[in-house]
MOPAC internal coordinates of N, CA, C and O (Angstrom, degrees):
PM7 1SCF
backbone

  N    0.0000 0     0.00 0     0.00 0    0    0    0
  C    1.4511 1     0.00 0     0.00 0    1    0    0
  C    1.5313 1   108.70 1     0.00 0    2    1    0
  O    1.2310 1   120.56 1   -46.72 1    3    2    1
  N    1.3232 1   116.53 1   133.28 1    3    2    1
  C    1.4584 1   121.54 1   179.78 1    5    3    2
  C    1.5194 1   109.89 1   -75.45 1    6    5    3
  O    1.2310 1   121.58 1   -36.27 1    7    6    5
  N    1.3334 1   114.58 1   143.73 1    7    6    5
  C    1.4560 1   117.97 1   171.76 1    9    7    6
  C    1.5155 1   109.04 1   -86.65 1   10    9    7
  O    1.2310 1   120.78 1   -18.99 1   11   10    9
  N    1.2950 1   116.11 1   161.01 1   11   10    9
  C    1.4671 1   121.11 1  -178.10 1   13   11   10
  C    1.5261 1   111.47 1   -61.25 1   14   13   11
  O    1.2310 1   120.41 1   142.22 1   15   14   13
  N    1.3325 1   116.81 1   -37.78 1   15   14   13
  C    1.4697 1   121.38 1  -175.45 1   17   15   14
  C    1.5276 1   114.16 1   -93.93 1   18   17   15
  O    1.2310 1   119.77 1  -170.42 1   19   18   17
  N    1.3050 1   118.05 1     9.58 1   19   18   17
  C    1.4714 1   121.34 1  -172.55 1   21   19   18
  C    1.5239 1   113.65 1   -55.53 1   22   21   19
  O    1.2310 1   119.82 1   138.25 1   23   22   21
  N    1.3176 1   117.95 1   -41.75 1   23   22   21
  C    1.4637 1   120.75 1  -176.68 1   25   23   22
  C    1.5251 1   113.50 1   -94.86 1   26   25   23
  O    1.2310 1   119.79 1  -173.07 1   27   26   25
  N    1.3136 1   118.01 1     6.93 1   27   26   25
  C    1.4627 1   122.09 1  -178.42 1   29   27   26
  C    1.5250 1   109.09 1   -86.99 1   30   29   27
  O    1.2310 1   119.99 1   -27.00 1   31   30   29
  N    1.3395 1   117.63 1   153.00 1   31   30   29
  C    1.4743 1   120.57 1   178.02 1   33   31   30
  C    1.5278 1   110.54 1   -60.70 1   34   33   31
  O    1.2310 1   120.88 1   -41.37 1   35   34   33
  N    1.3190 1   115.92 1   138.63 1   35   34   33
  C    1.4748 1   121.33 1  -177.40 1   37   35   34
  C    1.5301 1   112.13 1   -59.14 1   38   37   35
  O    1.2310 1   120.24 1   142.93 1   39   38   37
  N    1.3334 1   117.15 1   -37.07 1   39   38   37
  C    1.4774 1   118.76 1  -179.62 1   41   39   38
  C    1.5225 1   110.87 1   -64.52 1   42   41   39
  O    1.2310 1   120.33 1   141.93 1   43   42   41
  N    1.3183 1   116.98 1   -38.07 1   43   42   41
  C    1.4666 1   120.55 1   178.75 1   45   43   42
  C    1.5291 1   110.75 1   -65.36 1   46   45   43
  O    1.2310 1   120.71 1   135.49 1   47   46   45
  N    1.3161 1   116.24 1   -44.51 1   47   46   45
  C    1.4658 1   120.94 1  -179.13 1   49   47   46
  C    1.5259 1   110.15 1   -64.44 1   50   49   47
  O    1.2310 1   119.81 1   139.58 1   51   50   49
  N    1.3385 1   117.96 1   -40.42 1   51   50   49
  C    1.4617 1   119.70 1   179.45 1   53   51   50
  C    1.5200 1   111.09 1   -66.66 1   54   53   51
  O    1.2310 1   120.12 1   144.84 1   55   54   53
  N    1.3300 1   117.38 1   -35.16 1   55   54   53
  C    1.4792 1   119.76 1   176.75 1   57   55   54
  C    1.5236 1   110.50 1   -67.81 1   58   57   55
  O    1.2310 1   120.22 1   142.30 1   59   58   57
  N    1.3203 1   117.19 1   -37.70 1   59   58   57
  C    1.4615 1   119.76 1   175.08 1   61   59   58
  C    1.5241 1   111.07 1   -60.91 1   62   61   59
  O    1.2310 1   120.73 1   138.04 1   63   62   61
  N    1.3216 1   116.22 1   -41.96 1   63   62   61
  C    1.4660 1   120.75 1   177.54 1   65   63   62
  C    1.5249 1   111.52 1   -61.99 1   66   65   63
  O    1.2310 1   120.31 1   138.83 1   67   66   65
  N    1.3414 1   117.02 1   -41.17 1   67   66   65
  C    1.4608 1   120.18 1   177.89 1   69   67   66
  C    1.5273 1   111.48 1   -64.28 1   70   69   67
  O    1.2310 1   120.57 1   136.22 1   71   70   69
  N    1.3332 1   116.52 1   -43.78 1   71   70   69
  C    1.4623 1   120.42 1   178.06 1   73   71   70
  C    1.5216 1   111.49 1   -62.50 1   74   73   71
  O    1.2310 1   120.66 1   140.76 1   75   74   73
  N    1.3206 1   116.34 1   -39.24 1   75   74   73
  C    1.4701 1   120.94 1   177.85 1   77   75   74
  C    1.5247 1   110.48 1   -62.59 1   78   77   75
  O    1.2310 1   120.23 1   137.74 1   79   78   77
  N    1.3226 1   117.16 1   -42.26 1   79   78   77
  C    1.4638 1   121.63 1   179.22 1   81   79   78
  C    1.5282 1   110.86 1   -65.29 1   82   81   79
  O    1.2310 1   120.33 1   137.36 1   83   82   81
  N    1.3371 1   116.98 1   -42.64 1   83   82   81
  C    1.4620 1   119.78 1   177.91 1   85   83   82
  C    1.5218 1   111.08 1   -64.19 1   86   85   83
  O    1.2310 1   120.28 1   139.82 1   87   86   85
  N    1.3129 1   117.07 1   -40.18 1   87   86   85
  C    1.4521 1   121.18 1   178.73 1   89   87   86
  C    1.5185 1   111.00 1   -62.92 1   90   89   87
  O    1.2310 1   120.50 1   137.43 1   91   90   89
  N    1.3230 1   116.65 1   -42.57 1   91   90   89
  C    1.4613 1   120.76 1   177.88 1   93   91   90
  C    1.5221 1   111.37 1   -61.68 1   94   93   91
  O    1.2310 1   120.51 1   138.34 1   95   94   93
  N    1.3369 1   116.63 1   -41.66 1   95   94   93
  C    1.4653 1   119.58 1   179.38 1   97   95   94
  C    1.5235 1   110.94 1   -67.80 1   98   97   95
  O    1.2310 1   120.51 1   138.20 1   99   98   97
  N    1.3269 1   116.62 1   -41.80 1   99   98   97
  C    1.4668 1   120.18 1  -179.03 1  101   99   98
  C    1.5035 1   112.82 1   -62.29 1  102  101   99
  O    1.2310 1   120.24 1   144.74 1  103  102  101
  N    1.3230 1   117.14 1   -35.26 1  103  102  101
  C    1.4664 1   120.24 1  -176.17 1  105  103  102
  C    1.5180 1   112.46 1   -73.07 1  106  105  103
  O    1.2310 1   119.81 1   170.03 1  107  106  105
  N    1.3319 1   117.97 1    -9.97 1  107  106  105
  C    1.4690 1   119.73 1   178.16 1  109  107  106
  C    1.5246 1   111.94 1  -105.72 1  110  109  107
  O    1.2310 1   119.63 1  -177.91 1  111  110  109
  N    1.3050 1   118.31 1     2.09 1  111  110  109
  C    1.4659 1   120.54 1   179.74 1  113  111  110
  C    1.5206 1   110.73 1   -74.45 1  114  113  111
  O    1.2310 1   121.48 1   -30.46 1  115  114  113
  N    1.3205 1   114.78 1   149.54 1  115  114  113
  C    1.4674 1   121.43 1  -174.02 1  117  115  114
  C    1.5372 1   112.23 1   -56.44 1  118  117  115
  O    1.2310 1   120.16 1   133.16 1  119  118  117
  N    1.3361 1   117.30 1   -46.84 1  119  118  117
  C    1.4642 1   119.88 1  -177.68 1  121  119  118
  C    1.5232 1   110.92 1   -60.41 1  122  121  119
  O    1.2310 1   120.09 1   137.66 1  123  122  121
  N    1.3163 1   117.43 1   -42.34 1  123  122  121
  C    1.4615 1   120.30 1   179.15 1  125  123  122
  C    1.5244 1   109.85 1   -63.40 1  126  125  123
  O    1.2310 1   120.68 1   134.70 1  127  126  125
  N    1.3298 1   116.31 1   -45.30 1  127  126  125
  C    1.4652 1   120.07 1  -179.00 1  129  127  126
  C    1.5267 1   111.34 1   -62.97 1  130  129  127
  O    1.2310 1   120.33 1   141.65 1  131  130  129
  N    1.3293 1   116.97 1   -38.35 1  131  130  129
  C    1.4641 1   120.49 1  -179.54 1  133  131  130
  C    1.5283 1   111.19 1   -70.06 1  134  133  131
  O    1.2310 1   120.20 1   150.05 1  135  134  133
  N    1.3007 1   117.23 1   -29.95 1  135  134  133
  C    1.4644 1   120.42 1  -174.10 1  137  135  134
  C    1.5243 1   113.31 1  -106.98 1  138  137  135
  O    1.2310 1   119.92 1  -167.33 1  139  138  137
  N    1.3112 1   117.75 1    12.67 1  139  138  137
  C    1.4546 1   121.32 1  -177.14 1  141  139  138
  C    1.5311 1   111.80 1   -54.67 1  142  141  139
  O    1.2310 1   119.97 1   134.10 1  143  142  141
  N    1.3206 1   117.67 1   -45.90 1  143  142  141
  C    1.4598 1   121.14 1  -179.62 1  145  143  142
  C    1.5112 1   111.92 1   -59.06 1  146  145  143
  O    1.2310 1   120.39 1   132.47 1  147  146  145
  N    1.3321 1   116.86 1   -47.53 1  147  146  145
  C    1.4586 1   120.93 1  -179.49 1  149  147  146
  C    1.5232 1   111.10 1   -64.81 1  150  149  147
  O    1.2310 1   120.40 1   141.03 1  151  150  149
  N    1.3230 1   116.84 1   -38.97 1  151  150  149
  C    1.4726 1   120.94 1   179.05 1  153  151  150
  C    1.5277 1   110.30 1   -61.54 1  154  153  151
  O    1.2310 1   120.43 1   131.96 1  155  154  153
  N    1.3310 1   116.79 1   -48.04 1  155  154  153
  C    1.4606 1   120.18 1  -178.46 1  157  155  154
  C    1.5281 1   111.48 1   -69.36 1  158  157  155
  O    1.2310 1   119.58 1   145.12 1  159  158  157
  N    1.3325 1   118.40 1   -34.88 1  159  158  157
  C    1.4613 1   120.82 1   175.75 1  161  159  158
  C    1.5209 1   110.82 1   -62.24 1  162  161  159
  O    1.2310 1   120.42 1   136.18 1  163  162  161
  N    1.3295 1   116.81 1   -43.82 1  163  162  161
  C    1.4653 1   120.85 1   179.61 1  165  163  162
  C    1.5295 1   110.82 1   -64.65 1  166  165  163
  O    1.2310 1   120.40 1   136.75 1  167  166  165
  N    1.3177 1   116.84 1   -43.25 1  167  166  165
  C    1.4678 1   119.80 1   177.92 1  169  167  166
  C    1.5153 1   111.98 1   -63.51 1  170  169  167
  O    1.2310 1   120.61 1   138.27 1  171  170  169
  N    1.3352 1   116.44 1   -41.73 1  171  170  169
  C    1.4553 1   120.16 1  -179.99 1  173  171  170
  C    1.5217 1   111.09 1   -63.12 1  174  173  171
  O    1.2310 1   120.39 1   140.24 1  175  174  173
  N    1.3325 1   116.87 1   -39.76 1  175  174  173
  C    1.4588 1   120.05 1   178.91 1  177  175  174
  C    1.5320 1   111.13 1   -65.50 1  178  177  175
  O    1.2310 1   120.51 1   138.93 1  179  178  177
  N    1.3255 1   116.64 1   -41.07 1  179  178  177
  C    1.4639 1   119.67 1   176.63 1  181  179  178
  C    1.5251 1   111.08 1   -61.96 1  182  181  179
  O    1.2310 1   120.17 1   138.76 1  183  182  181
  N    1.3099 1   117.28 1   -41.24 1  183  182  181
  C    1.4665 1   121.06 1   179.54 1  185  183  182
  C    1.5159 1   110.47 1   -66.11 1  186  185  183
  O    1.2310 1   119.84 1   136.73 1  187  186  185
  N    1.3389 1   117.92 1   -43.27 1  187  186  185
  C    1.4654 1   120.82 1   177.94 1  189  187  186
  C    1.5282 1   110.70 1   -59.76 1  190  189  187
  O    1.2310 1   120.16 1   139.31 1  191  190  189
  N    1.3275 1   117.30 1   -40.69 1  191  190  189
  C    1.4625 1   121.19 1   179.83 1  193  191  190
  C    1.5274 1   111.23 1   -64.06 1  194  193  191
  O    1.2310 1   120.49 1   135.58 1  195  194  193
  N    1.3123 1   116.67 1   -44.42 1  195  194  193
  C    1.4642 1   121.00 1   179.57 1  197  195  194
  C    1.5195 1   110.83 1   -65.54 1  198  197  195
  O    1.2310 1   120.04 1   135.17 1  199  198  197
  N    1.3194 1   117.52 1   -44.83 1  199  198  197
  C    1.4638 1   121.16 1  -179.48 1  201  199  198
  C    1.5201 1   110.60 1   -64.87 1  202  201  199
  O    1.2310 1   120.11 1   139.65 1  203  202  201
  N    1.3226 1   117.40 1   -40.35 1  203  202  201
  C    1.4663 1   120.65 1  -179.93 1  205  203  202
  C    1.5198 1   111.22 1   -64.12 1  206  205  203
  O    1.2310 1   119.88 1   150.37 1  207  206  205
  N    1.3293 1   117.83 1   -29.63 1  207  206  205
  C    1.4532 1   120.81 1  -179.98 1  209  207  206
  C    1.5191 1   114.52 1   -88.61 1  210  209  207
  O    1.2310 1   120.34 1   173.83 1  211  210  209
  N    1.3237 1   116.95 1    -6.17 1  211  210  209
  C    1.4628 1   120.65 1  -178.17 1  213  211  210
  C    1.5331 1   109.24 1   -75.73 1  214  213  211
  O    1.2310 1   119.80 1   -45.77 1  215  214  213
  N    1.3306 1   117.98 1   134.23 1  215  214  213
  C    1.4771 1   121.25 1  -176.10 1  217  215  214
  C    1.5268 1   114.01 1   -58.31 1  218  217  215
  O    1.2310 1   119.61 1   148.14 1  219  218  217
  N    1.3158 1   118.36 1   -31.86 1  219  218  217
  C    1.4615 1   120.11 1  -177.93 1  221  219  218
  C    1.5225 1   113.24 1   -77.39 1  222  221  219
  O    1.2310 1   119.77 1   166.78 1  223  222  221
  N    1.3288 1   118.05 1   -13.22 1  223  222  221
  C    1.4651 1   120.44 1  -178.08 1  225  223  222
  C    1.5181 1   113.15 1  -109.99 1  226  225  223
  O    1.2310 1   120.38 1   178.76 1  227  226  225
  N    1.3293 1   116.89 1    -1.24 1  227  226  225
  C    1.4707 1   119.59 1   179.61 1  229  227  226
  C    1.5173 1   110.43 1   -71.70 1  230  229  227
  O    1.2310 1   121.56 1   -43.78 1  231  230  229
  N    1.3178 1   114.62 1   136.22 1  231  230  229
  C    1.4793 1   120.28 1   176.10 1  233  231  230
  C    1.5168 1   108.27 1  -104.51 1  234  233  231
  O    1.2310 1   121.14 1   -58.18 1  235  234  233
  N    1.3028 1   115.42 1   121.82 1  235  234  233
  C    1.4686 1   118.62 1  -179.45 1  237  235  234
  C    1.4911 1   110.83 1  -122.98 1  238  237  235
  O    1.2310 1   120.10 1   180.00 1  239  238  237

């Protein structure tokens, strides 16, 4: 079975792996854990704003 990244350049795949590792480390840091609620609230508000402005979701 082919992997998703099989035909991708090795340097790109290794950079993705590094970013994934950094993301995993960042999500366990104290500041992130303390502010998780605020982070998700801010993201949810941004998403609501974008969805409300999308032509397919407008109620008229």
